[in-house]
C-alpha positions in Angstrom: 10.1 -73.4 -35.2 7.4 -72.3 -37.7 3.9 -72.7 -36.2 0.5 -72.4 -37.8 -2.5 -71.4 -35.7 -5.9 -72.1 -37.1 -9.0 -70.6 -35.3 -6.8 -67.6 -34.4 -9.9 -65.4 -33.6 -11.3 -67.8 -31.0 -10.6 -67.8 -27.2 -7.5 -69.9 -27.3 -6.2 -68.6 -30.6 -6.4 -65.0 -29.3 -4.6 -66.0 -26.0 -1.7 -67.6 -28.0 -1.5 -64.5 -30.1 -1.3 -62.4 -26.9 1.5 -64.7 -25.6 3.4 -65.0 -28.8 5.9 -62.1 -28.3 7.3 -64.1 -25.3 8.3 -67.0 -27.4 11.1 -65.6 -29.5 12.0 -69.0 -31.0 8.7 -69.4 -32.6 7.6 -67.9 -35.9 3.8 -67.8 -35.8 1.3 -67.6 -38.7 -2.2 -66.8 -37.4 -5.2 -67.8 -39.5 -8.9 -67.8 -39.1 -11.7 -68.7 -41.7 -11.1 -65.5 -43.7 -7.4 -66.4 -44.2 -7.8 -70.2 -44.4 -10.9 -72.3 -44.7 -9.8 -75.5 -43.0 -13.0 -77.3 -44.3 -11.8 -76.9 -47.9 -9.3 -79.6 -48.8 -8.1 -78.0 -52.1 -7.6 -74.6 -50.4 -5.5 -76.3 -47.7 -3.5 -77.9 -50.4 -2.7 -74.7 -52.1 -1.8 -73.0 -48.7 0.6 -75.8 -47.7 2.3 -75.9 -51.1 3.5 -72.4 -50.5 4.2 -72.5 -46.7 5.9 -75.2 -44.5 5.4 -75.6 -40.8 7.0 -77.5 -38.0 3.9 -77.5 -35.9 0.1 -76.9 -36.6 -2.0 -76.0 -33.6 -5.6 -76.3 -34.4 -7.6 -74.0 -32.2 -10.6 -74.0 -34.6 -13.8 -75.8 -33.9 -17.6 -75.9 -33.6 -18.2 -75.1 -29.9 -21.9 -74.1 -29.7 -22.9 -77.2 -27.6 -26.6 -76.8 -27.8 -26.8 -75.6 -31.4 -24.8 -78.6 -32.5 -27.9 -80.7 -31.7 -29.7 -79.0 -34.7 -26.6 -78.1 -36.7 -25.0 -81.6 -36.8 -23.5 -81.2 -40.3 -21.7 -78.1 -39.4 -20.3 -79.6 -36.1 -19.2 -82.7 -38.1 -17.5 -80.5 -40.7 -15.5 -78.4 -38.3 -14.9 -80.9 -35.5 -14.1 -84.0 -37.5 -13.8 -83.5 -41.3 -11.5 -80.4 -41.1 -9.4 -82.2 -38.4 -8.9 -85.1 -40.8 -7.6 -82.7 -43.5 -5.3 -80.9 -41.2 -4.0 -84.1 -39.7 -3.2 -85.4 -43.2 -1.4 -82.3 -44.3 0.5 -82.2 -41.0 1.7 -85.7 -41.8 2.7 -84.7 -45.3 4.8 -81.8 -43.8 6.2 -84.1 -41.0 4.8 -81.4 -38.7 3.7 -81.9 -35.1 -0.1 -81.7 -35.0 -1.7 -80.2 -31.9 -5.3 -80.6 -31.4 -7.8 -79.4 -28.7 -10.6 -81.7 -27.5 -13.0 -81.6 -24.6 -14.3 -83.1 -21.4 -17.6 -83.7 -23.3 -16.0 -87.0 -24.8 -17.0 -88.5 -21.5 -20.5 -89.2 -20.2 -19.6 -87.8 -16.7 -20.8 -90.9 -14.8 -17.3 -91.9 -13.6 -17.6 -89.7 -10.5 -13.8 -89.8 -10.0 -11.3 -87.6 -11.9 -10.9 -88.8 -15.5 -7.7 -90.2 -16.7 -6.6 -90.0 -20.4 -7.2 -93.7 -21.0 -10.7 -93.8 -19.3 -13.6 -95.1 -21.5 -15.1 -92.3 -23.7 -18.9 -92.2 -24.1 -20.2 -88.8 -25.3 -23.9 -87.9 -24.8 -24.1 -84.9 -27.2 -23.5 -84.2 -30.9 -20.7 -81.8 -29.8 -19.0 -84.5 -27.7 -19.5 -87.1 -30.4 -18.0 -84.9 -33.1 -15.0 -83.9 -30.9 -14.4 -87.7 -30.2 -14.6 -88.4 -34.0 -12.0 -85.5 -34.3 -9.7 -87.2 -31.9 -10.0 -90.4 -34.0 -9.1 -88.5 -37.2 -6.0 -87.2 -35.4 -4.9 -90.7 -34.2 -5.5 -92.3 -37.5 -4.0 -89.7 -39.8 -1.1 -88.1 -37.9 2.5 -89.2 -37.8 3.0 -87.2 -34.6 0.3 -85.5 -32.6 -0.7 -84.2 -29.2 -4.4 -84.0 -28.3 -5.1 -81.7 -25.3 -8.5 -82.3 -23.6 -9.7 -79.3 -21.7 -12.8 -78.2 -20.0 -15.0 -75.1 -19.2 -12.8 -72.8 -21.2 -13.2 -69.0 -20.7 -11.2 -65.9 -21.7 -11.3 -62.2 -22.0 -11.8 -62.9 -25.7 -14.8 -64.4 -27.4 -18.1 -65.6 -25.9 -18.0 -67.7 -22.7 -19.7 -68.4 -19.3 -17.7 -65.6 -17.5 -18.9 -63.0 -19.8 -22.5 -64.3 -20.0 -22.7 -64.3 -16.2 -21.3 -60.8 -15.8 -23.8 -59.4 -18.4 -26.7 -61.3 -17.0 -25.9 -60.4 -13.4 -25.7 -56.7 -14.3 -29.0 -56.8 -16.2 -31.1 -59.0 -14.1 -29.9 -58.9 -10.4 -31.0 -62.6 -9.8 -30.0 -65.8 -11.7 -30.6 -69.5 -11.5 -27.5 -71.6 -12.2 -27.1 -75.4 -12.0 -25.2 -76.8 -9.1 -25.2 -80.5 -9.9 -22.6 -80.4 -12.8 -19.1 -80.5 -11.6 -15.9 -79.7 -13.5 -12.7 -77.6 -13.8 -13.0 -74.0 -15.0 -10.1 -73.3 -17.2 -8.6 -69.9 -18.3 -7.6 -70.2 -22.0 -4.5 -68.2 -21.3 -3.3 -70.9 -18.9 -3.9 -73.6 -21.6 -2.2 -71.5 -24.3 0.9 -71.1 -22.1 1.0 -74.8 -21.4 0.7 -75.7 -25.0 3.5 -73.3 -26.1 5.8 -74.4 -23.2 5.3 -78.1 -24.0 5.8 -78.0 -27.8 9.0 -76.0 -27.4 10.8 -79.0 -26.0 8.5 -81.8 -27.1 10.3 -85.1 -27.8 8.1 -87.4 -30.0 8.2 -90.9 -28.6 4.9 -92.2 -30.0 2.5 -91.5 -32.9 0.2 -89.5 -30.6 -0.3 -88.5 -27.0 -3.4 -87.4 -25.1 -3.2 -85.0 -22.2 -5.7 -83.6 -19.9 -5.4 -79.9 -19.1 -7.6 -77.8 -16.9 -7.0 -75.4 -14.1 -6.6 -76.8 -10.6 -9.6 -77.0 -8.3 -13.2 -78.2 -8.7 -16.5 -76.2 -8.9 -20.1 -76.5 -10.0 -21.5 -74.0 -12.5 -23.2 -72.4 -9.5 -19.8 -72.1 -7.6 -18.3 -70.7 -10.8 -21.1 -68.1 -11.2 -20.9 -67.0 -7.6 -17.1 -66.5 -7.8 -17.5 -64.5 -11.0 -20.0 -62.0 -9.5 -17.9 -61.7 -6.3 -14.7 -60.9 -8.1 -16.5 -58.6 -10.5 -18.1 -56.8 -7.6 -21.7 -57.3 -9.0 -24.6 -57.6 -6.5 -26.6 -60.4 -7.8 -28.7 -63.2 -6.1 -27.8 -66.5 -7.5 -29.9 -69.5 -6.8 -28.7 -73.1 -7.3 -30.9 -75.3 -9.4 -30.8 -78.9 -10.6 -30.1 -79.8 -14.2 -33.6 -81.4 -14.5 -35.1 -77.9 -13.8 -32.9 -76.3 -16.4 -33.3 -78.5 -19.5 -31.0 -77.8 -22.5 -30.9 -79.4 -26.0 -27.5 -81.0 -25.3 -26.8 -83.5 -22.4 -23.9 -82.3 -20.4 -21.7 -84.6 -18.3 -22.6 -84.3 -14.6 -19.0 -84.9 -13.5 -16.1 -84.1 -15.8 -13.1 -83.5 -13.4 -9.7 -84.2 -14.9 -6.9 -86.1 -13.4 -3.8 -84.2 -14.6 -1.0 -86.3 -13.1 0.3 -87.3 -16.6 0.9 -83.8 -18.0 2.3 -82.5 -14.7 4.8 -85.4 -14.3 5.8 -85.5 -17.9 6.4 -81.8 -18.4 7.0 -80.6 -14.9 4.4 -77.9 -15.3 2.6 -76.0 -12.5 -1.1 -75.5 -13.2 -2.7 -72.3 -11.7 -5.8 -72.5 -9.3 -9.0 -71.7 -11.1 -10.0 -68.8 -8.8 -6.6 -67.1 -9.1 -6.9 -67.3 -12.9 -10.5 -66.1 -12.9 -9.5 -63.1 -10.9 -6.7 -62.3 -13.6 -9.2 -62.7 -16.5 -11.8 -60.4 -14.8 -9.1 -57.8 -14.1 -8.3 -58.0 -17.8 -11.9 -57.6 -18.8 -12.0 -54.5 -16.5 -9.0 -53.0 -18.3 -10.5 -53.7 -21.7 -13.8 -52.0 -20.5 -11.8 -48.9 -19.4 -10.0 -48.6 -22.7 -13.2 -48.6 -24.8 
């Protein structure tokens, strides 16, 4: 199976790269913006005229949630327009198109775990552009999987785990919101789930949407407390309300996923978020020792 990875230098792309030697039946081609500009339709045409793929996994995207409020054009370009282009080329190649979406397509007012077919209602530019990207996948693909995930972190790239570790070491005390609830997700767990699923995926419909996040529920405050405890950093963390910590983008107050569909259909076991967080922080410590 020949697989193209876009956005290979991001959190998820790097985790797939790390896991790739374990998947002997897959031939991976890893690209990021320097190798392939997915916002350039002509460049994509030239690229796909020379190479054929059985599967395209789109790990690229505009993920700066607050910046998206003032950089809408860039967010639209990466999260919607580029997705349209990739979906069109995947269709021409008759390749399976795998796209990554987000809990931010919901408004967070459900207050019970979200199912894949629950009503979407994004409240931020980021969430709106990601939902538009989903629509492009659905409209332009012949066979596609959309994985919605949440609160993604990794030993690669910029994320909440690294931000908290750095801030806790520097400041000794932090304020973190405790009225936004969700599922922290280790990008390595998502990467493994994707690779396991596509290996034996039987196409039964034009597209499928699956929720994937690690098991267990937390607030950002809970998440921050666990990070500092596992990392062994002494830091006073104070819970605050969202209204006391205003941000440019509106975040869903409750974006917990129901994952029954993905677990039943593929018989996968999903790790508990605290176990995965420990694994990630151990990896970060190892990386720190090697520097």
